[in-house]
VMD Tcl script that draws the C-alpha trace (Angstrom):
set ca {
  {4.59 2.86 15.69}
  {3.21 0.06 17.88}
  {1.01 2.50 19.78}
  {-0.76 3.30 16.49}
  {-1.86 -0.31 15.93}
  {-5.45 -1.00 16.91}
  {-5.73 -4.61 15.73}
  {-3.87 -7.38 13.95}
  {-5.80 -10.30 12.50}
  {-4.61 -13.43 10.75}
  {-7.07 -14.71 8.16}
  {-5.71 -17.83 6.50}
  {-2.56 -16.74 4.67}
  {-3.38 -13.04 5.07}
  {-2.64 -10.54 7.80}
  {-4.78 -7.45 8.36}
  {-3.40 -4.54 10.37}
  {-5.73 -1.77 11.51}
  {-4.00 1.47 12.50}
  {-5.21 4.70 14.09}
  {-5.65 7.72 11.89}
  {-3.76 9.98 11.42}
  {-0.44 8.23 10.89}
  {2.88 10.10 11.12}
  {3.81 8.58 7.73}
  {1.98 8.13 4.46}
  {-0.18 4.94 4.72}
  {1.11 3.48 1.42}
  {4.70 3.83 2.67}
  {3.86 2.04 5.92}
  {1.92 -0.68 4.09}
  {4.74 -1.56 1.70}
  {7.41 -1.43 4.43}
  {5.30 -3.68 6.65}
  {4.59 -6.08 3.78}
  {8.29 -6.45 2.96}
  {9.14 -7.21 6.59}
  {6.20 -9.55 7.15}
  {6.79 -11.55 3.97}
  {10.51 -11.79 4.71}
  {9.90 -13.19 8.19}
  {6.78 -15.28 7.58}
  {6.92 -17.22 4.30}
  {3.47 -18.76 4.90}
  {1.77 -15.36 4.56}
  {0.71 -14.17 1.10}
  {-1.16 -10.88 1.64}
  {-0.96 -7.87 3.93}
  {-3.76 -5.32 4.25}
  {-3.29 -2.08 6.15}
  {-6.53 -0.33 7.13}
  {-6.35 3.31 8.24}
  {-9.71 5.00 8.67}
  {-11.67 4.31 5.49}
  {-8.50 3.64 3.45}
  {-7.21 0.11 2.80}
  {-3.91 -0.72 1.16}
  {-3.38 -4.35 0.21}
  {-0.22 -6.00 -1.11}
  {0.38 -9.58 -2.16}
  {3.65 -11.44 -1.95}
  {3.82 -11.18 -5.75}
  {3.51 -7.38 -5.55}
  {6.42 -7.25 -3.11}
  {8.49 -9.66 -5.23}
  {8.04 -7.36 -8.24}
  {9.00 -4.29 -6.20}
  {12.11 -6.00 -4.78}
  {13.24 -7.09 -8.22}
  {15.92 -9.71 -8.87}
  {17.63 -8.99 -5.53}
  {14.61 -10.37 -3.74}
  {14.62 -10.72 0.02}
  {18.31 -11.69 0.12}
  {19.48 -8.07 0.06}
  {17.52 -7.41 3.25}
  {20.01 -9.54 5.21}
  {22.65 -6.81 4.89}
  {21.72 -3.87 7.14}
  {23.06 -1.20 4.75}
  {21.61 -2.98 1.75}
  {18.26 -3.38 3.48}
  {17.92 0.35 4.06}
  {18.66 1.10 0.41}
  {16.26 -1.57 -0.82}
  {13.48 -0.39 1.50}
  {13.89 3.22 0.40}
  {13.74 2.19 -3.26}
  {10.69 -0.05 -2.76}
  {8.79 2.56 -0.73}
  {9.57 5.24 -3.29}
  {8.45 3.05 -6.20}
  {5.23 1.97 -4.48}
  {4.20 5.43 -3.29}
  {5.22 7.23 -6.50}
  {3.70 4.86 -9.03}
  {0.72 3.70 -7.05}
  {1.97 0.20 -7.83}
  {-0.02 -2.87 -6.87}
}
mol new
graphics top color blue
foreach p $ca { graphics top sphere $p radius 0.5 }
foreach p [lrange $ca 0 end-1] q [lrange $ca 1 end] { graphics top cylinder $p $q radius 0.2 }
display resetview
């Protein structure tokens, strides 16, 4: 996936990722997966925006917290649990058009 990234910019507490179009995955799925990983690793960041062509998908830390539910980021520490949580979050975000 790294070869698809054109630019990454930090703007205050936000990160903006610009990717080449077309992506091999649905942009909303990539955006929510990236947001979960970024917010887990970098607590100072509060918003992730993925730009692909003319499409922009933006998620806040609050959006991700709601998608993760009561388990929060803790479940991501367990490799098997992390996969299950990520699948559930991606499905919920792409299906419902959440956030």
